[in-house]
N, C-alpha and C positions, 0 to 999 in steps of 0.2 A: 502628102499621101493620105488617102481616104481610109478611115478605119472601118472595117466590116463589123457590123454588130448583128447579133441574132436576138430575137425577142425571147425573154425568159418569163416563165410564169411566176407571178409574185405571190400566189396563194399556195405555198408549199405545205402549209399546215392544215389545209382543209381535209376533212374526213371523207374518205371514199366510202360511200354507202349505197347499197342496193336494197330495196324493199325496207329501208330503215335500219338495216343491219350492216355491221362491218364485214369485211371480207372473211375474217377468221370465224365469225358467227355463221356466215353462209356456208363455209366449208364444214363446220360442225353439223349444221342442219343437213347438208348434202350427204355427208358420210352416214349420219343416222338414218336418213331416208333410204340410202342404198342398202344398208344393213337390214332394214325392215323389208325391202324388196327381196333380198336373198333369203331372209328368214321365212317370209311368206311363200317363197318358191318351194322350200323344203317341207314346211309344216302343213300346207293346205293342198288338197287334191286339185288337179288341173281343171276339173269341171266345176269348181266352186266359183260362182259368179255373184258379185254384189254390185248393184246399180249398173249393170252392163260391163263391168270391168272384172278381169280375173282378180282373185283375192290378193295375190302378191302386189299387183299394181294399186289395188285399193289401199293396202297397208302403206305403200309408198306415198300416196296422196294424202292419207290421213296424217302421217307424220309431218308432211310439209304444211298441211293446213293448221295443225296444232302447234308445231314448233316455231313457226315464224311469229305469230302473235304472242305465243308464250315467252319467247326470248325478248320481244319488244317490251312486254310487261315486266319481265324479270330484270331487264337492264335499264329500266326507266330511272333516270337520275344518277346512274352509275358512271364512273369515268371510263375512258377508252381502254380497251384491253381487259375489262373486268372479267369476262368469261374465262379467258386464258388463265388469269391469276386465280380465279375461283377454283378451276379444275386442278391447277398445279398445287394449290394448297390442300385440296382434299385427297389428291393422289400421292403426295409425298409422305415418307415415313415420319412419324411424330418424334420430336426430340423433346425431352422433358427437362425441367429446370433442376439444376443441382441443389438449389436451395429448398426445394420441395421435400417434405418429410417422407421417408420411405415407410410404407405401411408394414413391411415385412420385418424390419429391424425392431426388436423388442427391448434391447438393452443399450447401454451407452457404448460408444465407439472405443473409448479409452477407459480401461479399468485401473483403479487405484489398488494399492496393496490389500486394503481391507474390504474391497468390494467382492460380492458373491457373483459367480458366473450365472448369466440368465439361462433359463431352460431352453434347450434347442428344439426346433421343430422336427417333425418326423423325417423329413428329407435331408436335413443338414447332417454333415459329418463332423466329428470332433477333430480339430487340428492341434498339434503340439505347440 
């Protein structure tokens, strides 16, 4: 009995790129360009023309012309998915180290019998 076989692509790890950017980067550029188009629609009057284009479309093309080479320069030598990780790191809330000294605490955590209580700040309340 003959076994039916179908060809399989062997380069599954190749990066899909357009204009030198990954798909996620192109989506970021596209969303930014559309936001510039919408912002230009509401900020500028309809009769404002720059180089034969309405101002909102001019903003759209300026974002495209600046963002693609800007991202190429920004991501040069960086690993795949760097922009997504970069944005996630900057947008997430910060968590601080428990080993870091707290600048607000002026006295020791545990008081011995002969220790004097530290002066409290204005906003602090005394607890029993």
